PQR file of N, CA, C, O and H, with PARSE charges and radii, in Angstrom:
ATOM      1  N   MET A   1     -34.383 -16.781 -25.151 -0.4000 1.5000
ATOM      2  CA  MET A   1     -33.936 -15.844 -23.738 -0.0000 2.0000
ATOM      3  C   MET A   1     -34.639 -14.600 -23.939  0.5500 1.7000
ATOM      4  O   MET A   1     -34.809 -14.061 -25.033 -0.5500 1.4000
ATOM      5  N   GLN A   2     -34.988 -14.228 -22.962 -0.4000 1.5000
ATOM      6  CA  GLN A   2     -35.498 -12.803 -22.830 -0.0000 2.0000
ATOM      7  C   GLN A   2     -33.745 -12.236 -22.171  0.5500 1.7000
ATOM      8  O   GLN A   2     -32.956 -12.900 -21.499 -0.5500 1.4000
ATOM      9  H   GLN A   2     -34.850 -14.665 -22.073  0.4000 1.0000
ATOM     10  N   GLN A   3     -33.570 -10.529 -22.781 -0.4000 1.5000
ATOM     11  CA  GLN A   3     -32.653  -9.907 -22.487 -0.0000 2.0000
ATOM     12  C   GLN A   3     -32.099  -9.893 -20.644  0.5500 1.7000
ATOM     13  O   GLN A   3     -31.033  -9.612 -20.096 -0.5500 1.4000
ATOM     14  H   GLN A   3     -34.211  -9.990 -23.327  0.4000 1.0000
ATOM     15  N   ALA A   4     -33.373 -10.322 -20.175 -0.4000 1.5000
ATOM     16  CA  ALA A   4     -33.176  -9.903 -18.440 -0.0000 2.0000
ATOM     17  C   ALA A   4     -32.750 -11.221 -18.094  0.5500 1.7000
ATOM     18  O   ALA A   4     -32.097 -11.259 -17.052 -0.5500 1.4000
ATOM     19  H   ALA A   4     -34.239 -10.550 -20.621  0.4000 1.0000
ATOM     20  N   GLN A   5     -32.925 -12.267 -18.647 -0.4000 1.5000
ATOM     21  CA  GLN A   5     -32.134 -13.663 -18.312 -0.0000 2.0000
ATOM     22  C   GLN A   5     -30.891 -13.934 -18.883  0.5500 1.7000
ATOM     23  O   GLN A   5     -30.016 -14.701 -18.481 -0.5500 1.4000
ATOM     24  H   GLN A   5     -33.456 -12.236 -19.494  0.4000 1.0000
ATOM     25  N   ILE A   6     -30.912 -13.241 -19.834 -0.4000 1.5000
ATOM     26  CA  ILE A   6     -29.320 -13.116 -20.354 -0.0000 2.0000
ATOM     27  C   ILE A   6     -28.244 -12.194 -19.411  0.5500 1.7000
ATOM     28  O   ILE A   6     -27.160 -12.589 -18.981 -0.5500 1.4000
ATOM     29  H   ILE A   6     -31.622 -12.617 -20.161  0.4000 1.0000
ATOM     30  N   ASN A   7     -28.823 -10.923 -19.225 -0.4000 1.5000
ATOM     31  CA  ASN A   7     -28.106  -9.998 -18.300 -0.0000 2.0000
ATOM     32  C   ASN A   7     -27.933 -10.765 -17.021  0.5500 1.7000
ATOM     33  O   ASN A   7     -26.778 -10.776 -16.594 -0.5500 1.4000
ATOM     34  H   ASN A   7     -29.703 -10.603 -19.575  0.4000 1.0000
ATOM     35  N   LYS A   8     -28.996 -11.525 -16.193 -0.4000 1.5000
ATOM     36  CA  LYS A   8     -28.674 -12.241 -15.124 -0.0000 2.0000
ATOM     37  C   LYS A   8     -27.690 -12.944 -14.992  0.5500 1.7000
ATOM     38  O   LYS A   8     -26.938 -12.920 -14.017 -0.5500 1.4000
ATOM     39  H   LYS A   8     -29.934 -11.516 -16.540  0.4000 1.0000
ATOM     40  N   ASN A   9     -27.532 -14.023 -16.474 -0.4000 1.5000
ATOM     41  CA  ASN A   9     -26.650 -15.184 -16.499 -0.0000 2.0000
ATOM     42  C   ASN A   9     -25.369 -14.533 -16.588  0.5500 1.7000
ATOM     43  O   ASN A   9     -24.410 -15.209 -16.213 -0.5500 1.4000
ATOM     44  H   ASN A   9     -28.142 -14.042 -17.266  0.4000 1.0000
ATOM     45  N   LEU A  10     -25.141 -13.342 -17.013 -0.4000 1.5000
ATOM     46  CA  LEU A  10     -23.786 -12.743 -17.282 -0.0000 2.0000
ATOM     47  C   LEU A  10     -23.305 -12.312 -16.193  0.5500 1.7000
ATOM     48  O   LEU A  10     -22.144 -12.595 -15.896 -0.5500 1.4000
ATOM     49  H   LEU A  10     -25.919 -12.793 -17.318  0.4000 1.0000
ATOM     50  N   CYS A  11     -24.127 -11.506 -15.336 -0.4000 1.5000
ATOM     51  CA  CYS A  11     -23.667 -11.255 -13.938 -0.0000 2.0000
ATOM     52  C   CYS A  11     -23.427 -12.135 -12.969  0.5500 1.7000
ATOM     53  O   CYS A  11     -22.641 -11.852 -12.065 -0.5500 1.4000
ATOM     54  H   CYS A  11     -25.070 -11.276 -15.577  0.4000 1.0000
ATOM     55  N   ASN A  12     -24.166 -13.506 -13.029 -0.4000 1.5000
ATOM     56  CA  ASN A  12     -24.054 -14.435 -12.189 -0.0000 2.0000
ATOM     57  C   ASN A  12     -22.762 -14.883 -12.585  0.5500 1.7000
ATOM     58  O   ASN A  12     -21.949 -15.130 -11.694 -0.5500 1.4000
ATOM     59  H   ASN A  12     -24.804 -13.736 -13.764  0.4000 1.0000
ATOM     60  N   HIS A  13     -22.369 -15.062 -14.049 -0.4000 1.5000
ATOM     61  CA  HIS A  13     -20.823 -15.509 -14.369 -0.0000 2.0000
ATOM     62  C   HIS A  13     -19.862 -14.417 -14.050  0.5500 1.7000
ATOM     63  O   HIS A  13     -18.884 -14.885 -13.468 -0.5500 1.4000
ATOM     64  H   HIS A  13     -23.030 -14.862 -14.773  0.4000 1.0000
ATOM     65  N   TYR A  14     -19.804 -13.365 -14.192 -0.4000 1.5000
ATOM     66  CA  TYR A  14     -18.644 -12.622 -13.732 -0.0000 2.0000
ATOM     67  C   TYR A  14     -18.451 -12.725 -11.906  0.5500 1.7000
ATOM     68  O   TYR A  14     -17.419 -13.034 -11.311 -0.5500 1.4000
ATOM     69  H   TYR A  14     -20.599 -12.985 -14.666  0.4000 1.0000
ATOM     70  N   LYS A  15     -19.762 -12.369 -11.314 -0.4000 1.5000
ATOM     71  CA  LYS A  15     -19.588 -13.052  -9.989 -0.0000 2.0000
ATOM     72  C   LYS A  15     -18.755 -14.312  -9.215  0.5500 1.7000
ATOM     73  O   LYS A  15     -18.182 -14.435  -8.132 -0.5500 1.4000
ATOM     74  H   LYS A  15     -20.600 -12.118 -11.797  0.4000 1.0000
ATOM     75  N   GLU A  16     -19.004 -15.129 -10.329 -0.4000 1.5000
ATOM     76  CA  GLU A  16     -18.467 -16.105  -9.820 -0.0000 2.0000
ATOM     77  C   GLU A  16     -16.559 -16.322 -10.170  0.5500 1.7000
ATOM     78  O   GLU A  16     -15.703 -16.948  -9.545 -0.5500 1.4000
ATOM     79  H   GLU A  16     -19.470 -15.029 -11.208  0.4000 1.0000
ATOM     80  N   GLN A  17     -16.495 -15.647 -11.193 -0.4000 1.5000
ATOM     81  CA  GLN A  17     -15.176 -15.231 -11.871 -0.0000 2.0000
ATOM     82  C   GLN A  17     -14.153 -14.278 -10.681  0.5500 1.7000
ATOM     83  O   GLN A  17     -12.973 -14.321 -10.334 -0.5500 1.4000
ATOM     84  H   GLN A  17     -17.191 -15.139 -11.701  0.4000 1.0000
ATOM     85  N   ILE A  18     -15.210 -13.540 -10.364 -0.4000 1.5000
ATOM     86  CA  ILE A  18     -14.729 -12.469  -9.220 -0.0000 2.0000
ATOM     87  C   ILE A  18     -14.679 -13.293  -8.156  0.5500 1.7000
ATOM     88  O   ILE A  18     -13.585 -13.060  -7.640 -0.5500 1.4000
ATOM     89  H   ILE A  18     -16.169 -13.505 -10.646  0.4000 1.0000
ATOM     90  N   GLN A  19     -15.293 -14.213  -7.462 -0.4000 1.5000
ATOM     91  CA  GLN A  19     -14.973 -14.957  -6.235 -0.0000 2.0000
ATOM     92  C   GLN A  19     -13.734 -15.831  -6.369  0.5500 1.7000
ATOM     93  O   GLN A  19     -12.994 -16.017  -5.404 -0.5500 1.4000
ATOM     94  H   GLN A  19     -16.181 -14.403  -7.881  0.4000 1.0000
ATOM     95  N   GLN A  20     -13.433 -16.544  -7.955 -0.4000 1.5000
ATOM     96  CA  GLN A  20     -12.699 -17.375  -8.071 -0.0000 2.0000
ATOM     97  C   GLN A  20     -11.323 -16.305  -7.975  0.5500 1.7000
ATOM     98  O   GLN A  20     -10.463 -16.726  -7.201 -0.5500 1.4000
ATOM     99  H   GLN A  20     -14.034 -16.393  -8.740  0.4000 1.0000
ATOM    100  N   TRP A  21     -11.032 -15.116  -8.585 -0.4000 1.5000
ATOM    101  CA  TRP A  21      -9.829 -14.607  -8.358 -0.0000 2.0000
ATOM    102  C   TRP A  21      -9.369 -14.018  -7.032  0.5500 1.7000
ATOM    103  O   TRP A  21      -8.219 -13.617  -6.852 -0.5500 1.4000
ATOM    104  H   TRP A  21     -11.730 -14.775  -9.214  0.4000 1.0000
ATOM    105  N   ILE A  22     -10.468 -13.985  -5.984 -0.4000 1.5000
ATOM    106  CA  ILE A  22     -10.444 -13.696  -4.636 -0.0000 2.0000
ATOM    107  C   ILE A  22      -9.832 -14.800  -4.048  0.5500 1.7000
ATOM    108  O   ILE A  22      -8.804 -14.696  -3.379 -0.5500 1.4000
ATOM    109  H   ILE A  22     -11.402 -14.311  -6.131  0.4000 1.0000
ATOM    110  N   THR A  23     -10.400 -15.840  -4.257 -0.4000 1.5000
ATOM    111  CA  THR A  23      -9.876 -17.141  -3.685 -0.0000 2.0000
ATOM    112  C   THR A  23      -8.339 -17.406  -4.053  0.5500 1.7000
ATOM    113  O   THR A  23      -7.437 -17.280  -3.225 -0.5500 1.4000
ATOM    114  H   THR A  23     -11.235 -15.925  -4.801  0.4000 1.0000
ATOM    115  N   LEU A  24      -8.132 -17.804  -5.451 -0.4000 1.5000
ATOM    116  CA  LEU A  24      -6.525 -17.540  -5.951 -0.0000 2.0000
ATOM    117  C   LEU A  24      -6.098 -16.489  -4.967  0.5500 1.7000
ATOM    118  O   LEU A  24      -5.763 -17.082  -3.942 -0.5500 1.4000
ATOM    119  H   LEU A  24      -8.865 -17.906  -6.124  0.4000 1.0000
ATOM    120  N   ASN A  25      -5.986 -15.420  -4.848 -0.4000 1.5000
ATOM    121  CA  ASN A  25      -5.570 -14.357  -4.232 -0.0000 2.0000
ATOM    122  C   ASN A  25      -4.944 -14.949  -2.700  0.5500 1.7000
ATOM    123  O   ASN A  25      -3.843 -15.333  -2.306 -0.5500 1.4000
ATOM    124  H   ASN A  25      -6.258 -14.938  -5.681  0.4000 1.0000
ATOM    125  N   GLU A  26      -6.183 -14.799  -2.155 -0.4000 1.5000
ATOM    126  CA  GLU A  26      -6.074 -15.469  -0.523 -0.0000 2.0000
ATOM    127  C   GLU A  26      -5.103 -16.736  -0.591  0.5500 1.7000
ATOM    128  O   GLU A  26      -4.335 -16.826   0.367 -0.5500 1.4000
ATOM    129  H   GLU A  26      -7.078 -14.487  -2.474  0.4000 1.0000
ATOM    130  N   TYR A  27      -5.028 -17.570  -1.413 -0.4000 1.5000
ATOM    131  CA  TYR A  27      -4.270 -18.635  -1.669 -0.0000 2.0000
ATOM    132  C   TYR A  27      -2.769 -18.268  -1.634  0.5500 1.7000
ATOM    133  O   TYR A  27      -1.884 -18.743  -0.922 -0.5500 1.4000
ATOM    134  H   TYR A  27      -5.651 -17.496  -2.191  0.4000 1.0000
ATOM    135  N   TYR A  28      -2.695 -17.188  -2.694 -0.4000 1.5000
ATOM    136  CA  TYR A  28      -1.446 -16.760  -3.086 -0.0000 2.0000
ATOM    137  C   TYR A  28      -0.980 -15.860  -2.036  0.5500 1.7000
ATOM    138  O   TYR A  28       0.250 -15.825  -1.989 -0.5500 1.4000
ATOM    139  H   TYR A  28      -3.414 -16.802  -3.272  0.4000 1.0000
ATOM    140  N   GLU A  29      -1.574 -15.114  -1.168 -0.4000 1.5000
ATOM    141  CA  GLU A  29      -0.960 -14.349  -0.121 -0.0000 2.0000
ATOM    142  C   GLU A  29      -1.007 -15.173   1.394  0.5500 1.7000
ATOM    143  O   GLU A  29      -0.363 -14.803   2.376 -0.5500 1.4000
ATOM    144  H   GLU A  29      -2.573 -15.143  -1.206  0.4000 1.0000
ATOM    145  N   GLY A  30      -1.970 -16.443   1.358 -0.4000 1.5000
ATOM    146  CA  GLY A  30      -1.423 -17.426   2.251 -0.0000 2.0000
ATOM    147  C   GLY A  30       0.274 -17.990   2.341  0.5500 1.7000
ATOM    148  O   GLY A  30       0.928 -18.144   3.372 -0.5500 1.4000
ATOM    149  H   GLY A  30      -2.493 -16.743   0.561  0.4000 1.0000
ATOM    150  N   SER A  31       0.734 -18.238   0.875 -0.4000 1.5000
ATOM    151  CA  SER A  31       1.640 -19.425   0.608 -0.0000 2.0000
ATOM    152  C   SER A  31       2.910 -18.114   0.774  0.5500 1.7000
ATOM    153  O   SER A  31       4.090 -18.426   0.612 -0.5500 1.4000
ATOM    154  H   SER A  31       0.203 -18.113   0.037  0.4000 1.0000
ATOM    155  N   LEU A  32       2.560 -16.804   1.075 -0.4000 1.5000
ATOM    156  CA  LEU A  32       4.103 -15.863   1.140 -0.0000 2.0000
ATOM    157  C   LEU A  32       4.591 -16.443   2.369  0.5500 1.7000
ATOM    158  O   LEU A  32       4.009 -17.140   3.200 -0.5500 1.4000
ATOM    159  H   LEU A  32       1.601 -16.551   1.207  0.4000 1.0000
ATOM    160  N   SER A  33       6.067 -15.910   2.301 -0.4000 1.5000
ATOM    161  CA  SER A  33       6.932 -16.221   3.369 -0.0000 2.0000
ATOM    162  C   SER A  33       6.758 -14.710   3.957  0.5500 1.7000
ATOM    163  O   SER A  33       6.356 -13.705   3.371 -0.5500 1.4000
ATOM    164  H   SER A  33       6.540 -15.344   1.626  0.4000 1.0000
ATOM    165  N   LYS A  34       7.209 -14.882   5.362 -0.4000 1.5000
ATOM    166  CA  LYS A  34       7.133 -13.392   6.287 -0.0000 2.0000
ATOM    167  C   LYS A  34       8.034 -12.631   5.781  0.5500 1.7000
ATOM    168  O   LYS A  34       8.000 -11.467   6.180 -0.5500 1.4000
ATOM    169  H   LYS A  34       7.535 -15.699   5.838  0.4000 1.0000
ATOM    170  N   TYR A  35       9.208 -13.026   4.682 -0.4000 1.5000
ATOM    171  CA  TYR A  35       9.949 -12.044   4.478 -0.0000 2.0000
ATOM    172  C   TYR A  35       9.181 -11.616   2.960  0.5500 1.7000
ATOM    173  O   TYR A  35       9.112 -10.400   2.783 -0.5500 1.4000
ATOM    174  H   TYR A  35       9.236 -13.972   4.358  0.4000 1.0000
ATOM    175  N   GLU A  36       8.702 -12.338   2.045 -0.4000 1.5000
ATOM    176  CA  GLU A  36       8.101 -11.825   0.983 -0.0000 2.0000
ATOM    177  C   GLU A  36       6.719 -10.890   1.237  0.5500 1.7000
ATOM    178  O   GLU A  36       6.355 -10.109   0.358 -0.5500 1.4000
ATOM    179  H   GLU A  36       8.758 -13.326   2.189  0.4000 1.0000
ATOM    180  N   LYS A  37       6.007 -11.021   2.451 -0.4000 1.5000
ATOM    181  CA  LYS A  37       4.814 -10.309   2.873 -0.0000 2.0000
ATOM    182  C   LYS A  37       5.323  -8.855   3.020  0.5500 1.7000
ATOM    183  O   LYS A  37       4.591  -7.925   2.679 -0.5500 1.4000
ATOM    184  H   LYS A  37       6.303 -11.655   3.165  0.4000 1.0000
ATOM    185  N   VAL A  38       6.942  -8.570   3.673 -0.4000 1.5000
ATOM    186  CA  VAL A  38       7.485  -7.613   4.442 -0.0000 2.0000
ATOM    187  C   VAL A  38       7.418  -6.984   3.103  0.5500 1.7000
ATOM    188  O   VAL A  38       6.534  -6.181   2.802 -0.5500 1.4000
ATOM    189  H   VAL A  38       7.537  -9.326   3.950  0.4000 1.0000
ATOM    190  N   LYS A  39       8.435  -7.387   2.242 -0.4000 1.5000
ATOM    191  CA  LYS A  39       8.835  -6.976   0.643 -0.0000 2.0000
ATOM    192  C   LYS A  39       7.576  -6.387  -0.190  0.5500 1.7000
ATOM    193  O   LYS A  39       7.736  -5.558  -1.085 -0.5500 1.4000
ATOM    194  H   LYS A  39       9.153  -8.039   2.487  0.4000 1.0000
ATOM    195  N   ARG A  40       6.265  -6.909   0.202 -0.4000 1.5000
ATOM    196  CA  ARG A  40       5.147  -6.635  -0.749 -0.0000 2.0000
ATOM    197  C   ARG A  40       5.133  -5.404   0.144  0.5500 1.7000
ATOM    198  O   ARG A  40       5.618  -4.341  -0.244 -0.5500 1.4000
ATOM    199  H   ARG A  40       6.135  -7.582   0.930  0.4000 1.0000
ATOM    200  N   PHE A  41       4.634  -5.536   1.218 -0.4000 1.5000
ATOM    201  CA  PHE A  41       4.021  -4.277   1.947 -0.0000 2.0000
ATOM    202  C   PHE A  41       4.939  -3.323   1.935  0.5500 1.7000
ATOM    203  O   PHE A  41       4.341  -2.274   2.177 -0.5500 1.4000
ATOM    204  H   PHE A  41       4.240  -6.399   1.533  0.4000 1.0000
ATOM    205  N   VAL A  42       6.286  -3.078   1.757 -0.4000 1.5000
ATOM    206  CA  VAL A  42       7.295  -2.009   1.879 -0.0000 2.0000
ATOM    207  C   VAL A  42       7.232  -1.789   0.238  0.5500 1.7000
ATOM    208  O   VAL A  42       7.543  -0.632  -0.045 -0.5500 1.4000
ATOM    209  H   VAL A  42       6.772  -3.930   1.561  0.4000 1.0000
ATOM    210  N   GLY A  43       6.957  -2.484  -0.747 -0.4000 1.5000
ATOM    211  CA  GLY A  43       6.756  -2.205  -2.074 -0.0000 2.0000
ATOM    212  C   GLY A  43       5.516  -1.129  -2.211  0.5500 1.7000
ATOM    213  O   GLY A  43       5.526  -0.023  -2.752 -0.5500 1.4000
ATOM    214  H   GLY A  43       6.704  -3.424  -0.517  0.4000 1.0000
ATOM    215  N   LYS A  44       4.628  -1.702  -1.657 -0.4000 1.5000
ATOM    216  CA  LYS A  44       3.282  -0.740  -1.576 -0.0000 2.0000
ATOM    217  C   LYS A  44       3.367   0.409  -0.927  0.5500 1.7000
ATOM    218  O   LYS A  44       2.471   1.223  -1.154 -0.5500 1.4000
ATOM    219  H   LYS A  44       4.619  -2.600  -1.218  0.4000 1.0000
ATOM    220  N   HIS A  45       4.164   0.681  -0.217 -0.4000 1.5000
ATOM    221  CA  HIS A  45       3.996   1.422   0.959 -0.0000 2.0000
ATOM    222  C   HIS A  45       5.351   2.313   0.754  0.5500 1.7000
ATOM    223  O   HIS A  45       5.746   2.986   1.706 -0.5500 1.4000
ATOM    224  H   HIS A  45       4.891   0.020  -0.033  0.4000 1.0000
ATOM    225  N   LYS A  46       5.907   2.321  -0.211 -0.4000 1.5000
ATOM    226  CA  LYS A  46       7.268   3.443  -0.332 -0.0000 2.0000
ATOM    227  C   LYS A  46       7.283   4.575  -0.006  0.5500 1.7000
ATOM    228  O   LYS A  46       8.039   5.180   0.755 -0.5500 1.4000
ATOM    229  H   LYS A  46       5.586   1.775  -0.985  0.4000 1.0000
ATOM    230  N   TRP A  47       6.029   5.041  -0.859 -0.4000 1.5000
ATOM    231  CA  TRP A  47       6.144   6.544  -0.794 -0.0000 2.0000
ATOM    232  C   TRP A  47       5.804   7.044   0.397  0.5500 1.7000
ATOM    233  O   TRP A  47       5.794   8.275   0.369 -0.5500 1.4000
ATOM    234  H   TRP A  47       5.415   4.549  -1.477  0.4000 1.0000
ATOM    235  N   PHE A  48       5.399   6.387   1.877 -0.4000 1.5000
ATOM    236  CA  PHE A  48       5.187   6.772   3.105 -0.0000 2.0000
ATOM    237  C   PHE A  48       6.641   6.652   3.608  0.5500 1.7000
ATOM    238  O   PHE A  48       6.945   7.435   4.508 -0.5500 1.4000
ATOM    239  H   PHE A  48       5.407   5.387   1.900  0.4000 1.0000
ATOM    240  N   PHE A  49       7.436   5.934   3.242 -0.4000 1.5000
ATOM    241  CA  PHE A  49       8.697   5.604   3.777 -0.0000 2.0000
ATOM    242  C   PHE A  49       9.787   6.941   3.266  0.5500 1.7000
ATOM    243  O   PHE A  49      10.720   7.382   3.937 -0.5500 1.4000
ATOM    244  H   PHE A  49       7.189   5.297   2.511  0.4000 1.0000
ATOM    245  N   VAL A  50       9.380   7.384   1.975 -0.4000 1.5000
ATOM    246  CA  VAL A  50      10.157   8.160   1.513 -0.0000 2.0000
ATOM    247  C   VAL A  50       9.747   9.644   2.441  0.5500 1.7000
ATOM    248  O   VAL A  50      10.537  10.482   2.874 -0.5500 1.4000
ATOM    249  H   VAL A  50       8.622   7.026   1.430  0.4000 1.0000
ATOM    250  N   ILE A  51       8.277   9.617   2.556 -0.4000 1.5000
ATOM    251  CA  ILE A  51       7.896  11.313   3.016 -0.0000 2.0000
ATOM    252  C   ILE A  51       8.504  11.247   4.634  0.5500 1.7000
ATOM    253  O   ILE A  51       9.000  12.222   5.198 -0.5500 1.4000
ATOM    254  H   ILE A  51       7.636   8.936   2.205  0.4000 1.0000
ATOM    255  N   ALA A  52       8.304   9.456   5.439 -0.4000 1.5000
ATOM    256  CA  ALA A  52       8.981  10.055   6.343 -0.0000 2.0000
ATOM    257  C   ALA A  52      10.080  10.368   6.827  0.5500 1.7000
ATOM    258  O   ALA A  52      10.262  11.098   7.802 -0.5500 1.4000
ATOM    259  H   ALA A  52       7.900   8.664   4.980  0.4000 1.0000
ATOM    260  N   THR A  53      11.212   9.610   5.901 -0.4000 1.5000
ATOM    261  CA  THR A  53      12.321   9.648   6.115 -0.0000 2.0000
ATOM    262  C   THR A  53      13.064  11.487   5.610  0.5500 1.7000
ATOM    263  O   THR A  53      14.042  12.095   6.046 -0.5500 1.4000
ATOM    264  H   THR A  53      11.063   9.017   5.110  0.4000 1.0000
ATOM    265  N   THR A  54      12.213  11.784   4.727 -0.4000 1.5000
ATOM    266  CA  THR A  54      12.040  13.363   4.457 -0.0000 2.0000
ATOM    267  C   THR A  54      11.989  14.098   5.360  0.5500 1.7000
ATOM    268  O   THR A  54      12.858  14.929   5.625 -0.5500 1.4000
ATOM    269  H   THR A  54      11.419  11.290   4.373  0.4000 1.0000
ATOM    270  N   VAL A  55      10.789  13.880   6.082 -0.4000 1.5000
ATOM    271  CA  VAL A  55      10.291  14.727   7.270 -0.0000 2.0000
ATOM    272  C   VAL A  55      11.704  14.678   8.363  0.5500 1.7000
ATOM    273  O   VAL A  55      12.374  15.605   8.820 -0.5500 1.4000
ATOM    274  H   VAL A  55      10.083  13.205   5.866  0.4000 1.0000
ATOM    275  N   ILE A  56      11.799  13.411   8.518 -0.4000 1.5000
ATOM    276  CA  ILE A  56      12.672  13.562   9.631 -0.0000 2.0000
ATOM    277  C   ILE A  56      13.994  14.166   9.566  0.5500 1.7000
ATOM    278  O   ILE A  56      14.695  14.529  10.511 -0.5500 1.4000
ATOM    279  H   ILE A  56      11.256  12.659   8.146  0.4000 1.0000
ATOM    280  N   ALA A  57      14.228  14.222   8.361 -0.4000 1.5000
ATOM    281  CA  ALA A  57      15.983  14.381   8.060 -0.0000 2.0000
ATOM    282  C   ALA A  57      15.827  15.885   7.586  0.5500 1.7000
ATOM    283  O   ALA A  57      16.852  16.541   7.773 -0.5500 1.4000
ATOM    284  H   ALA A  57      13.658  13.927   7.594  0.4000 1.0000
ATOM    285  N   LYS A  58      14.903  16.492   7.083 -0.4000 1.5000
ATOM    286  CA  LYS A  58      14.264  18.263   7.660 -0.0000 2.0000
ATOM    287  C   LYS A  58      14.127  18.596   8.732  0.5500 1.7000
ATOM    288  O   LYS A  58      14.459  19.761   8.951 -0.5500 1.4000
ATOM    289  H   LYS A  58      14.070  15.960   6.931  0.4000 1.0000
ATOM    290  N   SER A  59      13.716  17.975   9.630 -0.4000 1.5000
ATOM    291  CA  SER A  59      13.430  18.193  11.106 -0.0000 2.0000
ATOM    292  C   SER A  59      15.033  18.304  11.738  0.5500 1.7000
ATOM    293  O   SER A  59      15.251  19.244  12.501 -0.5500 1.4000
ATOM    294  H   SER A  59      13.447  17.028   9.451  0.4000 1.0000
ATOM    295  N   TYR A  60      15.907  17.557  11.492 -0.4000 1.5000
ATOM    296  CA  TYR A  60      17.087  17.474  11.850 -0.0000 2.0000
ATOM    297  C   TYR A  60      18.144  18.583  11.173  0.5500 1.7000
ATOM    298  O   TYR A  60      19.140  18.954  11.793 -0.5500 1.4000
ATOM    299  H   TYR A  60      15.730  16.793  10.872  0.4000 1.0000
ATOM    300  N   VAL A  61      17.872  18.988  10.060 -0.4000 1.5000
ATOM    301  CA  VAL A  61      18.262  19.997   9.511 -0.0000 2.0000
ATOM    302  C   VAL A  61      18.032  21.145  10.019  0.5500 1.7000
ATOM    303  O   VAL A  61      18.926  21.989  10.069 -0.5500 1.4000
ATOM    304  H   VAL A  61      17.063  18.686   9.556  0.4000 1.0000
ATOM    305  N   ALA A  62      16.408  21.450  10.629 -0.4000 1.5000
ATOM    306  CA  ALA A  62      16.009  22.412  10.758 -0.0000 2.0000
ATOM    307  C   ALA A  62      16.425  22.686  12.469  0.5500 1.7000
ATOM    308  O   ALA A  62      16.564  23.769  13.037 -0.5500 1.4000
ATOM    309  H   ALA A  62      15.682  20.764  10.588  0.4000 1.0000
ATOM    310  N   TYR A  63      16.544  21.478  12.959 -0.4000 1.5000
ATOM    311  CA  TYR A  63      17.457  21.698  14.564 -0.0000 2.0000
ATOM    312  C   TYR A  63      18.482  22.211  14.420  0.5500 1.7000
ATOM    313  O   TYR A  63      18.664  23.191  15.142 -0.5500 1.4000
ATOM    314  H   TYR A  63      16.431  20.598  12.498  0.4000 1.0000
ATOM    315  N   ASP A  64      19.479  21.868  13.575 -0.4000 1.5000
ATOM    316  CA  ASP A  64      20.711  22.361  13.483 -0.0000 2.0000
ATOM    317  C   ASP A  64      20.824  23.820  13.274  0.5500 1.7000
ATOM    318  O   ASP A  64      21.750  24.482  13.742 -0.5500 1.4000
ATOM    319  H   ASP A  64      19.331  21.072  12.989  0.4000 1.0000
ATOM    320  N   VAL A  65      19.709  24.384  12.446 -0.4000 1.5000
ATOM    321  CA  VAL A  65      19.872  25.751  12.061 -0.0000 2.0000
ATOM    322  C   VAL A  65      19.419  26.553  13.147  0.5500 1.7000
ATOM    323  O   VAL A  65      19.995  27.596  13.457 -0.5500 1.4000
ATOM    324  H   VAL A  65      18.956  23.846  12.066  0.4000 1.0000
ATOM    325  N   ILE A  66      18.011  25.943  13.979 -0.4000 1.5000
ATOM    326  CA  ILE A  66      17.960  26.785  15.242 -0.0000 2.0000
ATOM    327  C   ILE A  66      18.836  26.819  16.044  0.5500 1.7000
ATOM    328  O   ILE A  66      18.927  27.901  16.624 -0.5500 1.4000
ATOM    329  H   ILE A  66      17.543  25.095  13.727  0.4000 1.0000
ATOM    330  N   GLU A  67      19.832  25.751  16.444 -0.4000 1.5000
ATOM    331  CA  GLU A  67      20.740  25.594  17.406 -0.0000 2.0000
ATOM    332  C   GLU A  67      21.853  26.561  16.883  0.5500 1.7000
ATOM    333  O   GLU A  67      22.592  27.046  17.741 -0.5500 1.4000
ATOM    334  H   GLU A  67      19.758  24.872  15.973  0.4000 1.0000
ATOM    335  N   GLY A  68      22.064  26.907  15.538 -0.4000 1.5000
ATOM    336  CA  GLY A  68      23.316  27.974  15.205 -0.0000 2.0000
ATOM    337  C   GLY A  68      22.641  29.161  15.538  0.5500 1.7000
ATOM    338  O   GLY A  68      23.301  29.994  16.158 -0.5500 1.4000
ATOM    339  H   GLY A  68      21.465  26.514  14.841  0.4000 1.0000
ATOM    340  N   TRP A  69      21.160  29.493  15.191 -0.4000 1.5000
ATOM    341  CA  TRP A  69      20.647  30.869  15.772 -0.0000 2.0000
ATOM    342  C   TRP A  69      20.697  30.926  17.183  0.5500 1.7000
ATOM    343  O   TRP A  69      21.254  31.882  17.723 -0.5500 1.4000
ATOM    344  H   TRP A  69      20.624  28.816  14.688  0.4000 1.0000
ATOM    345  N   ILE A  70      20.184  30.018  17.847 -0.4000 1.5000
ATOM    346  CA  ILE A  70      20.680  30.208  19.693 -0.0000 2.0000
ATOM    347  C   ILE A  70      22.061  30.473  20.205  0.5500 1.7000
ATOM    348  O   ILE A  70      22.338  31.093  21.233 -0.5500 1.4000
ATOM    349  H   ILE A  70      19.732  29.241  17.409  0.4000 1.0000
ATOM    350  N   SER A  71      23.133  29.766  19.110 -0.4000 1.5000
ATOM    351  CA  SER A  71      24.236  30.058  19.809 -0.0000 2.0000
ATOM    352  C   SER A  71      25.030  31.171  19.426  0.5500 1.7000
ATOM    353  O   SER A  71      25.921  31.642  20.133 -0.5500 1.4000
ATOM    354  H   SER A  71      22.908  29.263  18.275  0.4000 1.0000
ATOM    355  N   LYS A  72      24.625  31.685  18.043 -0.4000 1.5000
ATOM    356  CA  LYS A  72      24.705  32.916  17.720 -0.0000 2.0000
ATOM    357  C   LYS A  72      24.400  34.023  18.727  0.5500 1.7000
ATOM    358  O   LYS A  72      25.245  34.911  18.830 -0.5500 1.4000
ATOM    359  H   LYS A  72      23.901  31.302  17.470  0.4000 1.0000
ATOM    360  N   ILE A  73      23.218  34.090  19.539 -0.4000 1.5000
ATOM    361  CA  ILE A  73      22.519  34.873  20.361 -0.0000 2.0000
ATOM    362  C   ILE A  73      23.248  34.479  21.263  0.5500 1.7000
ATOM    363  O   ILE A  73      24.107  35.349  21.407 -0.5500 1.4000
ATOM    364  H   ILE A  73      22.531  33.368  19.455  0.4000 1.0000
ATOM    365  N   VAL A  74      23.483  33.313  22.268 -0.4000 1.5000
ATOM    366  CA  VAL A  74      24.145  33.502  23.241 -0.0000 2.0000
ATOM    367  C   VAL A  74      25.738  33.423  23.303  0.5500 1.7000
ATOM    368  O   VAL A  74      26.326  33.636  24.363 -0.5500 1.4000
ATOM    369  H   VAL A  74      22.785  32.607  22.150  0.4000 1.0000
TER
END
């Protein structure tokens, strides 16, 4: 066999393998319950929830500080 044919066969093998993995992943995700999907989403996006919570907490602290300044002025 020529090297080009070997490379083509190898490429086709990997394409088939990747397609099998995609199919298995789709079956797995389709079998998850709503709770498991939410849990997985939260697990993947923890950083977003941490940042959002931090921003909200800091805004409340800033609000209290500004309110304190205003009450001292008035």
